C-alpha positions in Angstrom: -0.1 -0.2 0.0 1.0 3.5 -0.1 2.9 5.4 2.6 5.1 3.4 3.5 8.6 3.0 1.7 11.8 0.5 2.9 15.0 1.8 2.1 17.8 0.5 0.8 16.2 -1.5 -1.7 19.4 -3.7 -1.6 21.2 -5.7 1.1 24.8 -5.7 1.8 26.3 -9.0 1.0 27.0 -11.4 3.6 30.0 -14.4 3.9 29.5 -17.4 6.3 30.6 -18.0 9.1 30.8 -14.5 10.0 28.3 -12.6 11.8 25.9 -10.0 9.7 23.9 -6.8 9.7 21.7 -4.8 8.0 19.2 -1.7 9.2 16.5 -1.1 7.4 14.9 2.4 6.9 11.0 3.3 6.7 10.3 6.4 5.0 6.5 7.9 5.4 4.2 6.8 8.0 4.1 7.0 11.5 6.2 5.4 14.3 6.0 2.7 16.0 6.3 -0.2 13.0 5.8 -4.0 13.7 8.4 -5.8 11.1 8.5 -9.2 10.6 10.0 -11.6 8.1 8.7 -14.1 5.3 10.6 -16.9 3.8 13.7 -16.3 5.4 16.5 -18.7 6.4 16.5 -19.5 9.9 19.6 -17.6 10.7 18.0 -14.4 9.9 16.4 -12.6 12.0 14.5 -8.8 12.3 14.7 -6.6 15.3 11.8 -3.9 16.2 14.2 -1.1 14.9 14.7 -2.7 11.5 17.8 -4.2 12.0 18.9 -7.5 9.9 20.7 -9.5 12.1 22.3 -13.2 12.5 25.4 -15.7 11.5 24.9 -17.3 7.6 26.3 -21.0 8.1 26.9 -21.4 4.3 27.5 -19.4 0.8 24.2 -18.9 -1.1 21.9 -16.4 -2.4 18.4 -16.4 -0.2 14.8 -14.6 -0.7 12.7 -13.3 1.6 10.2 -10.8 2.0 10.2 -7.9 5.0 7.4 -6.8 6.5 6.7 -3.3 7.9 3.5 -2.0 8.9 1.8 1.1 11.2 -1.1 2.0 12.5 -2.8 3.0 9.1 -0.2 1.3 6.7 2.3 -1.7 5.5 4.1 -2.1 2.9 6.2 -6.0 1.7 9.8 -5.9 0.3 11.3 -8.6 -1.3 14.9 -9.0 -0.8 18.0 -11.2 -2.1 20.5 -12.0 0.6 24.3 -13.2 -1.3 26.1 -14.4 1.5 29.5 -15.3 0.1 32.0 -17.8 1.2 34.5 -16.5 4.2 37.6 -15.4 3.3 40.8 -14.9 5.1 41.8 -11.0 5.7 44.6 -10.4 4.2 44.8 -13.1 1.0 41.3 -13.0 0.1 41.7 -17.0 0.1 39.2 -18.9 0.5 38.5 -21.9 3.7 39.4 -24.3 0.3 42.2 -22.2 -0.7 43.8 -22.4 3.1 43.3 -26.2 3.3 44.8 -26.3 -0.7 48.3 -24.3 1.7 48.4 -26.5 3.8 48.3 -29.8 1.7 50.6 -28.3 -0.2 53.1 -27.6 2.7 52.2 -30.9 4.0 53.7 -32.1 0.5 56.6 -30.4 0.7 57.4 -31.6 3.7 56.9 -35.4 3.0 59.4 -34.9 0.3 61.7 -33.2 1.8 61.8 -35.6 4.3 62.5 -38.6 1.3 65.0 -37.1 0.0 67.0 -36.5 3.1 66.6 -40.3 4.0 67.9 -41.0 0.7 70.9 -38.8 0.4 72.0 -40.3 3.7 71.1 -44.3 2.8 73.1 -45.7 6.2 72.2 -42.9 8.5 68.4 -42.2 6.9 67.4 -42.1 11.1 70.0 -39.7 12.0 68.9 -37.5 8.9 65.4 -37.7 9.6 66.1 -36.3 13.6 68.0 -33.5 12.2 65.3 -32.8 9.3 63.1 -32.9 12.2 64.8 -30.5 14.4 65.3 -27.9 11.9 61.7 -28.1 10.8 60.6 -27.6 14.1 62.9 -24.3 14.5 60.9 -23.5 11.4 57.9 -23.9 12.9 58.7 -22.0 16.0 59.6 -19.0 14.6 56.7 -19.1 11.9 54.2 -19.2 14.5 56.1 -16.3 16.8 56.1 -13.7 13.2 52.6 -15.2 12.2 50.4 -14.8 15.6 47.5 -12.5 14.8 47.4 -9.1 16.7 44.3 -8.7 19.1 42.3 -5.3 17.5 39.3 -5.4 20.4 38.4 -2.4 22.1 36.1 -0.8 24.2 34.5 1.0 21.9 32.7 -0.8 19.3 31.4 1.0 15.6 27.6 0.6 15.6 25.1 2.3 13.5 23.4 5.5 14.1 20.2 4.6 14.5 21.1 1.3 16.7 22.8 3.7 19.2 20.0 5.8 19.6 17.6 3.8 20.0 19.8 1.6 22.4 20.2 4.8 24.5 16.7 5.9 24.2 14.4 4.4 27.8 13.7 1.2 27.2 15.4 0.9 23.6 12.1 1.6 21.4 12.5 2.9 18.3 12.3 7.1 17.8 10.3 9.2 16.0 11.9 9.5 12.1 9.5 13.2 12.5 11.9 14.1 15.6 14.8 16.0 15.2 19.0 15.0 14.2 20.2 13.9 17.7 23.9 15.2 17.8 25.2 13.2 20.6 23.5 10.3 23.1 24.5 9.3 26.5 22.5 7.2 29.0 22.9 3.6 30.2 26.6 3.3 29.1 26.2 4.5 25.5 27.4 6.9 23.4 26.7 8.4 20.3 28.4 11.2 18.2 26.8 12.4 15.1 29.1 13.2 11.9 29.2 9.4 10.1 27.7 6.4 9.3 28.8 4.4 12.7 29.7 5.9 15.7 31.1 4.7 19.0 29.6 2.7 22.0 31.4 2.3 25.3 30.0 0.0 27.7 30.2 0.4 31.6 32.3 -2.5 31.9 34.2 -5.0 29.5 36.7 -7.9 29.6 40.0 -7.0 27.2 41.7 -9.8 25.5 44.3 -10.9 27.2 47.8 -9.8 24.4 50.7 -11.8 26.8 51.4 -14.5 24.0 51.1 -11.4 21.5 53.9 -9.1 23.3 55.8 -11.6 23.9 55.7 -12.6 20.2 56.6 -8.8 19.3 59.7 -8.9 21.6 61.1 -12.0 20.6 61.2 -11.2 16.4 62.4 -8.2 17.1 64.9 -9.4 19.3 65.7 -12.7 16.7 65.6 -9.9 13.7 67.7 -7.3 15.4 70.6 -9.7 16.9 70.9 -11.5 13.5 71.2 -8.1 11.5 74.2 -7.0 14.6 75.5 -10.4 14.8 75.6 -11.2 11.5 79.4 -12.7 11.3 78.6 -14.7 14.4 75.3 -16.4 12.8 77.3 -17.4 10.3 79.6 -18.9 12.0 77.2 -20.8 13.7 75.7 -22.2 10.8 78.6 -23.3 9.7 79.3 -25.2 13.3 76.1 -26.5 13.4 76.6 -28.0 9.8 80.1 -29.6 10.5 78.0 -31.4 13.6 75.2 -32.5 11.9 77.8 -33.9 8.7 79.6 -35.5 11.3 76.2 -37.7 12.4 75.8 -38.2 9.0 79.2 -40.1 7.9 82.7 -39.0 7.1 82.2 -38.0 3.7 83.3 -34.4 2.8 80.4 -33.9 0.9 78.0 -34.1 3.5 79.1 -30.6 5.0 76.6 -29.5 1.7 74.1 -32.5 2.6 73.6 -30.4 6.2 73.4 -26.8 5.0 70.8 -28.3 2.4 69.1 -30.2 5.1 69.3 -26.7 7.6 68.0 -24.2 4.8 65.1 -26.7 2.9 63.9 -27.5 6.4 64.0 -24.5 8.7 62.4 -22.9 6.0 59.5 -25.1 4.7 59.0 -25.1 8.6 58.6 -21.7 8.9 56.8 -20.5 5.6 53.8 -23.7 6.5 53.7 -22.1 10.0 53.3 -18.5 8.9 50.8 -19.3 6.3 48.8 -22.0 8.7 48.8 -19.6 11.7 47.5 -16.9 9.4 45.0 -18.7 7.9 43.5 -20.7 10.3 44.8 -19.5 13.8 43.4 -15.8 13.0 40.3 -17.1 12.2 40.1 -18.7 15.0 40.7 -15.9 17.3 38.1 -13.9 15.5 35.6 -16.3 15.3 36.1 -16.1 19.4 36.0 -12.5 19.3 32.9 -12.1 17.7 31.1 -15.4 19.7 
């Protein structure tokens, strides 16, 4: 029926596994409004302020109808909501791509172990033990460099309409005919005009423990700094390590070059594999925990 119109006409895209929120607004009519959904997926809901919310479980395009009415008229608007696959925040990789990366690193590790065992055939057990030790060193380094940073804060961006409604007594929606609110502060909510989003500060909150991040930050800076300052000494220690590894693999002089190759290959593949897996999987796990 004429008299009420819904905006926007097109919804923002959602991402599978991540919380979704979209504010719908009413043009015309008289508050309060009654909202309802028809033909919507089970994860999607709408509240009394016209905010669509929920966490989609899979990538797909779903269609549903939003119904809104006031005391005199009503309107129904059909929407198509596109849900995309979950992606990494840095490389735009999907979950499947991340698993491909993990599989590729596993294959590289297995192939390296096979080559190490064949190259030191009579000392294959010692070669595999050294390969595992070098790989472990690389994995520890990759983990320290790849630990995600927490961006948790007491201030969380929310839509202006939601902040104003939350600050109002009883959380009721404000009449659209009311003047624009320049600032709201009530019940631990602060809303400042001047943008699509505002900050809301709750009266009490629990911060994320960032001790592991701080330790990672300190150690990576120390490792990089010491390596650059003591580069000559580091090279000498690497040569001593290669000599020790070669001695355990036989008396052949060619074992020195084999030991260098073993150290470089397994430490680098371990570092790269640990870094990628930490960024692709651990970061997503931390984000899911923070968002509930």
